[in-house]
Structures are given as C-alpha cells and as structure tokens.
N, CA, C and O atoms as a GROMACS GRO file, in nm:
protein
  280
    1UNK      N    1  -0.962  -0.871  -8.332
    1UNK     CA    2  -1.039  -0.905  -8.438
    1UNK      C    3  -1.097  -1.035  -8.399
    1UNK      O    4  -1.213  -1.057  -8.434
    2UNK      N    5  -1.015  -1.148  -8.313
    2UNK     CA    6  -1.083  -1.247  -8.276
    2UNK      C    7  -1.224  -1.242  -8.185
    2UNK      O    8  -1.324  -1.314  -8.194
    3UNK      N    9  -1.197  -1.134  -8.097
    3UNK     CA   10  -1.270  -1.099  -7.982
    3UNK      C   11  -1.403  -1.051  -8.021
    3UNK      O   12  -1.503  -1.082  -7.956
    4UNK      N   13  -1.409  -0.956  -8.154
    4UNK     CA   14  -1.530  -0.918  -8.214
    4UNK      C   15  -1.590  -1.033  -8.290
    4UNK      O   16  -1.708  -1.015  -8.319
    5UNK      N   17  -1.544  -1.130  -8.324
    5UNK     CA   18  -1.626  -1.238  -8.408
    5UNK      C   19  -1.636  -1.344  -8.309
    5UNK      O   20  -1.675  -1.448  -8.362
    6UNK      N   21  -1.618  -1.354  -8.205
    6UNK     CA   22  -1.634  -1.482  -8.117
    6UNK      C   23  -1.776  -1.452  -8.066
    6UNK      O   24  -1.829  -1.341  -8.058
    7UNK      N   25  -1.831  -1.580  -8.031
    7UNK     CA   26  -1.965  -1.572  -7.988
    7UNK      C   27  -1.969  -1.512  -7.837
    7UNK      O   28  -1.870  -1.505  -7.764
    8UNK      N   29  -2.101  -1.470  -7.802
    8UNK     CA   30  -2.100  -1.406  -7.658
    8UNK      C   31  -2.054  -1.500  -7.560
    8UNK      O   32  -2.046  -1.620  -7.584
    9UNK      N   33  -2.026  -1.453  -7.456
    9UNK     CA   34  -1.993  -1.531  -7.342
    9UNK      C   35  -2.112  -1.590  -7.274
    9UNK      O   36  -2.218  -1.528  -7.267
   10UNK      N   37  -2.097  -1.706  -7.225
   10UNK     CA   38  -2.220  -1.787  -7.165
   10UNK      C   39  -2.274  -1.689  -7.055
   10UNK      O   40  -2.194  -1.614  -7.000
   11UNK      N   41  -2.391  -1.685  -7.025
   11UNK     CA   42  -2.473  -1.599  -6.904
   11UNK      C   43  -2.383  -1.668  -6.775
   11UNK      O   44  -2.334  -1.780  -6.758
   12UNK      N   45  -2.386  -1.548  -6.695
   12UNK     CA   46  -2.342  -1.601  -6.548
   12UNK      C   47  -2.439  -1.673  -6.474
   12UNK      O   48  -2.558  -1.643  -6.471
   13UNK      N   49  -2.374  -1.787  -6.401
   13UNK     CA   50  -2.475  -1.877  -6.336
   13UNK      C   51  -2.523  -1.790  -6.209
   13UNK      O   52  -2.452  -1.710  -6.148
   14UNK      N   53  -2.663  -1.823  -6.178
   14UNK     CA   54  -2.711  -1.755  -6.059
   14UNK      C   55  -2.641  -1.791  -5.934
   14UNK      O   56  -2.593  -1.903  -5.920
   15UNK      N   57  -2.632  -1.693  -5.835
   15UNK     CA   58  -2.555  -1.751  -5.706
   15UNK      C   59  -2.646  -1.857  -5.628
   15UNK      O   60  -2.767  -1.871  -5.646
   16UNK      N   61  -2.572  -1.925  -5.543
   16UNK     CA   62  -2.648  -2.039  -5.478
   16UNK      C   63  -2.759  -1.974  -5.392
   16UNK      O   64  -2.742  -1.876  -5.321
   17UNK      N   65  -2.878  -2.045  -5.410
   17UNK     CA   66  -2.969  -1.996  -5.315
   17UNK      C   67  -3.070  -1.898  -5.374
   17UNK      O   68  -3.173  -1.873  -5.312
   18UNK      N   69  -3.046  -1.842  -5.494
   18UNK     CA   70  -3.127  -1.746  -5.560
   18UNK      C   71  -3.202  -1.832  -5.690
   18UNK      O   72  -3.152  -1.919  -5.762
   19UNK      N   73  -3.302  -1.792  -5.692
   19UNK     CA   74  -3.398  -1.850  -5.816
   19UNK      C   75  -3.350  -1.769  -5.942
   19UNK      O   76  -3.300  -1.657  -5.943
   20UNK      N   77  -3.375  -1.850  -6.046
   20UNK     CA   78  -3.340  -1.776  -6.175
   20UNK      C   79  -3.467  -1.695  -6.208
   20UNK      O   80  -3.580  -1.737  -6.185
   21UNK      N   81  -3.439  -1.584  -6.259
   21UNK     CA   82  -3.530  -1.492  -6.304
   21UNK      C   83  -3.585  -1.528  -6.422
   21UNK      O   84  -3.521  -1.537  -6.526
   22UNK      N   85  -3.730  -1.554  -6.406
   22UNK     CA   86  -3.830  -1.588  -6.504
   22UNK      C   87  -3.876  -1.445  -6.612
   22UNK      O   88  -3.905  -1.334  -6.567
   23UNK      N   89  -3.875  -1.469  -6.713
   23UNK     CA   90  -3.956  -1.348  -6.796
   23UNK      C   91  -4.073  -1.321  -6.731
   23UNK      O   92  -4.144  -1.404  -6.675
   24UNK      N   93  -4.094  -1.183  -6.740
   24UNK     CA   94  -4.219  -1.125  -6.678
   24UNK      C   95  -4.325  -1.110  -6.799
   24UNK      O   96  -4.286  -1.047  -6.897
   25UNK      N   97  -4.437  -1.156  -6.800
   25UNK     CA   98  -4.560  -1.138  -6.907
   25UNK      C   99  -4.649  -1.045  -6.818
   25UNK      O  100  -4.652  -1.033  -6.696
   26UNK      N  101  -4.728  -0.978  -6.926
   26UNK     CA  102  -4.812  -0.891  -6.891
   26UNK      C  103  -4.952  -0.960  -6.838
   26UNK      O  104  -5.031  -1.016  -6.914
   27UNK      N  105  -4.968  -0.948  -6.701
   27UNK     CA  106  -5.095  -0.998  -6.659
   27UNK      C  107  -5.231  -0.919  -6.712
   27UNK      O  108  -5.345  -0.961  -6.732
   28UNK      N  109  -5.176  -0.794  -6.725
   28UNK     CA  110  -5.300  -0.714  -6.796
   28UNK      C  111  -5.350  -0.768  -6.941
   28UNK      O  112  -5.463  -0.793  -6.984
   29UNK      N  113  -5.231  -0.773  -6.994
   29UNK     CA  114  -5.271  -0.839  -7.161
   29UNK      C  115  -5.325  -0.962  -7.146
   29UNK      O  116  -5.426  -0.986  -7.213
   30UNK      N  117  -5.274  -1.059  -7.060
   30UNK     CA  118  -5.329  -1.191  -7.054
   30UNK      C  119  -5.468  -1.190  -7.009
   30UNK      O  120  -5.549  -1.264  -7.064
   31UNK      N  121  -5.504  -1.111  -6.911
   31UNK     CA  122  -5.644  -1.094  -6.870
   31UNK      C  123  -5.753  -1.039  -6.998
   31UNK      O  124  -5.871  -1.070  -7.008
   32UNK      N  125  -5.684  -0.964  -7.075
   32UNK     CA  126  -5.761  -0.897  -7.184
   32UNK      C  127  -5.798  -1.001  -7.288
   32UNK      O  128  -5.905  -1.002  -7.348
   33UNK      N  129  -5.696  -1.091  -7.304
   33UNK     CA  130  -5.706  -1.204  -7.401
   33UNK      C  131  -5.798  -1.319  -7.354
   33UNK      O  132  -5.864  -1.382  -7.436
   34UNK      N  133  -5.803  -1.345  -7.232
   34UNK     CA  134  -5.873  -1.442  -7.162
   34UNK      C  135  -6.038  -1.383  -7.177
   34UNK      O  136  -6.128  -1.452  -7.225
   35UNK      N  137  -6.054  -1.262  -7.134
   35UNK     CA  138  -6.185  -1.191  -7.130
   35UNK      C  139  -6.261  -1.206  -7.271
   35UNK      O  140  -6.378  -1.241  -7.288
   36UNK      N  141  -6.167  -1.172  -7.366
   36UNK     CA  142  -6.213  -1.148  -7.509
   36UNK      C  143  -6.257  -1.304  -7.544
   36UNK      O  144  -6.370  -1.318  -7.592
   37UNK      N  145  -6.184  -1.412  -7.526
   37UNK     CA  146  -6.193  -1.529  -7.563
   37UNK      C  147  -6.330  -1.583  -7.494
   37UNK      O  148  -6.401  -1.660  -7.558
   38UNK      N  149  -6.365  -1.544  -7.370
   38UNK     CA  150  -6.470  -1.570  -7.303
   38UNK      C  151  -6.605  -1.500  -7.364
   38UNK      O  152  -6.711  -1.562  -7.368
   39UNK      N  153  -6.592  -1.377  -7.408
   39UNK     CA  154  -6.694  -1.308  -7.474
   39UNK      C  155  -6.718  -1.354  -7.613
   39UNK      O  156  -6.830  -1.333  -7.659
   40UNK      N  157  -6.620  -1.418  -7.693
   40UNK     CA  158  -6.653  -1.480  -7.813
   40UNK      C  159  -6.716  -1.595  -7.810
   40UNK      O  160  -6.808  -1.616  -7.888
   41UNK      N  161  -6.676  -1.689  -7.717
   41UNK     CA  162  -6.739  -1.815  -7.695
   41UNK      C  163  -6.897  -1.799  -7.643
   41UNK      O  164  -6.985  -1.880  -7.671
   42UNK      N  165  -6.912  -1.698  -7.574
   42UNK     CA  166  -7.045  -1.664  -7.519
   42UNK      C  167  -7.144  -1.628  -7.632
   42UNK      O  168  -7.253  -1.684  -7.641
   43UNK      N  169  -7.101  -1.530  -7.722
   43UNK     CA  170  -7.155  -1.500  -7.837
   43UNK      C  171  -7.190  -1.604  -7.934
   43UNK      O  172  -7.306  -1.616  -7.971
   44UNK      N  173  -7.091  -1.683  -7.978
   44UNK     CA  174  -7.127  -1.829  -8.034
   44UNK      C  175  -7.220  -1.888  -7.995
   44UNK      O  176  -7.317  -1.908  -8.070
   45UNK      N  177  -7.216  -1.938  -7.852
   45UNK     CA  178  -7.328  -2.002  -7.792
   45UNK      C  179  -7.457  -1.958  -7.789
   45UNK      O  180  -7.550  -2.038  -7.795
   46UNK      N  181  -7.480  -1.811  -7.777
   46UNK     CA  182  -7.587  -1.746  -7.808
   46UNK      C  183  -7.658  -1.746  -7.955
   46UNK      O  184  -7.779  -1.750  -7.978
   47UNK      N  185  -7.548  -1.740  -8.050
   47UNK     CA  186  -7.583  -1.756  -8.175
   47UNK      C  187  -7.631  -1.904  -8.212
   47UNK      O  188  -7.712  -1.929  -8.301
   48UNK      N  189  -7.578  -1.986  -8.140
   48UNK     CA  190  -7.635  -2.151  -8.177
   48UNK      C  191  -7.755  -2.153  -8.117
   48UNK      O  192  -7.845  -2.208  -8.181
   49UNK      N  193  -7.785  -2.105  -8.003
   49UNK     CA  194  -7.922  -2.135  -7.918
   49UNK      C  195  -8.040  -2.067  -7.986
   49UNK      O  196  -8.155  -2.112  -7.977
   50UNK      N  197  -8.005  -1.953  -8.057
   50UNK     CA  198  -8.125  -1.884  -8.136
   50UNK      C  199  -8.158  -1.943  -8.247
   50UNK      O  200  -8.060  -1.978  -8.312
   51UNK      N  201  -8.280  -1.974  -8.304
   51UNK     CA  202  -8.309  -2.030  -8.424
   51UNK      C  203  -8.285  -1.927  -8.527
   51UNK      O  204  -8.303  -1.808  -8.500
   52UNK      N  205  -8.248  -1.964  -8.640
   52UNK     CA  206  -8.235  -1.854  -8.755
   52UNK      C  207  -8.361  -1.813  -8.773
   52UNK      O  208  -8.457  -1.886  -8.793
   53UNK      N  209  -8.362  -1.641  -8.764
   53UNK     CA  210  -8.502  -1.593  -8.793
   53UNK      C  211  -8.487  -1.505  -8.924
   53UNK      O  212  -8.388  -1.443  -8.962
   54UNK      N  213  -8.614  -1.518  -8.985
   54UNK     CA  214  -8.598  -1.438  -9.102
   54UNK      C  215  -8.611  -1.281  -9.069
   54UNK      O  216  -8.660  -1.229  -8.969
   55UNK      N  217  -8.549  -1.219  -9.190
   55UNK     CA  218  -8.529  -1.065  -9.167
   55UNK      C  219  -8.658  -1.009  -9.157
   55UNK      O  220  -8.742  -1.058  -9.232
   56UNK      N  221  -8.697  -0.911  -9.076
   56UNK     CA  222  -8.833  -0.830  -9.070
   56UNK      C  223  -8.861  -0.783  -9.210
   56UNK      O  224  -8.773  -0.736  -9.282
   57UNK      N  225  -8.988  -0.797  -9.247
   57UNK     CA  226  -9.042  -0.773  -9.367
   57UNK      C  227  -9.020  -0.608  -9.393
   57UNK      O  228  -9.047  -0.519  -9.313
   58UNK      N  229  -8.968  -0.597  -9.514
   58UNK     CA  230  -8.945  -0.432  -9.543
   58UNK      C  231  -9.066  -0.375  -9.591
   58UNK      O  232  -9.131  -0.428  -9.681
   59UNK      N  233  -9.103  -0.256  -9.529
   59UNK     CA  234  -9.196  -0.196  -9.568
   59UNK      C  235  -9.187  -0.093  -9.673
   59UNK      O  236  -9.122   0.011  -9.661
   60UNK      N  237  -9.267  -0.133  -9.794
   60UNK     CA  238  -9.217  -0.025  -9.904
   60UNK      C  239  -9.320   0.095  -9.907
   60UNK      O  240  -9.440   0.087  -9.933
   61UNK      N  241  -9.253   0.197  -9.878
   61UNK     CA  242  -9.371   0.331  -9.875
   61UNK      C  243  -9.310   0.396  -9.984
   61UNK      O  244  -9.198   0.377 -10.033
   62UNK      N  245  -9.409   0.483 -10.020
   62UNK     CA  246  -9.359   0.576 -10.151
   62UNK      C  247  -9.309   0.706 -10.097
   62UNK      O  248  -9.371   0.764 -10.008
   63UNK      N  249  -9.203   0.752 -10.149
   63UNK     CA  250  -9.147   0.863 -10.100
   63UNK      C  251  -9.228   0.999 -10.101
   63UNK      O  252  -9.306   1.015 -10.195
   64UNK      N  253  -9.218   1.080 -10.025
   64UNK     CA  254  -9.299   1.198 -10.024
   64UNK      C  255  -9.278   1.273 -10.155
   64UNK      O  256  -9.177   1.264 -10.224
   65UNK      N  257  -9.400   1.360 -10.183
   65UNK     CA  258  -9.393   1.438 -10.328
   65UNK      C  259  -9.288   1.574 -10.285
   65UNK      O  260  -9.245   1.647 -10.374
   66UNK      N  261  -9.264   1.592 -10.179
   66UNK     CA  262  -9.214   1.706 -10.120
   66UNK      C  263  -9.294   1.827 -10.123
   66UNK      O  264  -9.237   1.937 -10.120
   67UNK      N  265  -9.431   1.816 -10.130
   67UNK     CA  266  -9.500   1.946 -10.116
   67UNK      C  267  -9.546   2.008 -10.245
   67UNK      O  268  -9.622   2.105 -10.244
   68UNK      N  269  -9.501   1.951 -10.361
   68UNK     CA  270  -9.522   2.021 -10.500
   68UNK      C  271  -9.663   1.955 -10.535
   68UNK      O  272  -9.689   1.840 -10.500
   69UNK      N  273  -9.739   2.023 -10.596
   69UNK     CA  274  -9.851   1.962 -10.682
   69UNK      C  275  -9.838   1.999 -10.835
   69UNK      O  276  -9.780   2.099 -10.878
   70UNK      N  277  -9.894   1.912 -10.902
   70UNK     CA  278  -9.874   1.937 -11.036
   70UNK      C  279 -10.011   1.981 -11.114
   70UNK      O  280 -10.009   2.006 -11.234
   0.00000   0.00000   0.00000
C-alpha cells in the first residue's frame, strides 16, 4: 500500500562521460513556423508600403432582357 502511494523514484543519474539527453524538437515544425513568420512580416511590410488605394469604380450595367421582347 505504501509503495503504490509513494512518489516515483528519482531518475537515474547519467553515467560519467555521457551527456544528458535533451528533449528532441521537430526541426521541420520549427522551420515551418519561422517561414510563416517571415511571410507574414513581408506581407505587412508590403501593405504598409502601398498607399491605400480606392476600390475600382463599379460599372453599373443593366442586366440583359433574356431575349424576350414585349
């Protein structure tokens, strides 16, 4: 009963001469995040450089009659 409720044993110390194992991170995922950040920053920079332009004037055309004559 005491063994089931006791805290886990401390991790074993690495042997002399060996380096502790570092957690592995995904280089692929990190490169995707960095690339996305670069793309977003470039888009923001281009948006700031362009002066705000007015939307193109909409052409109001009358819809066709559909070939029917009255």
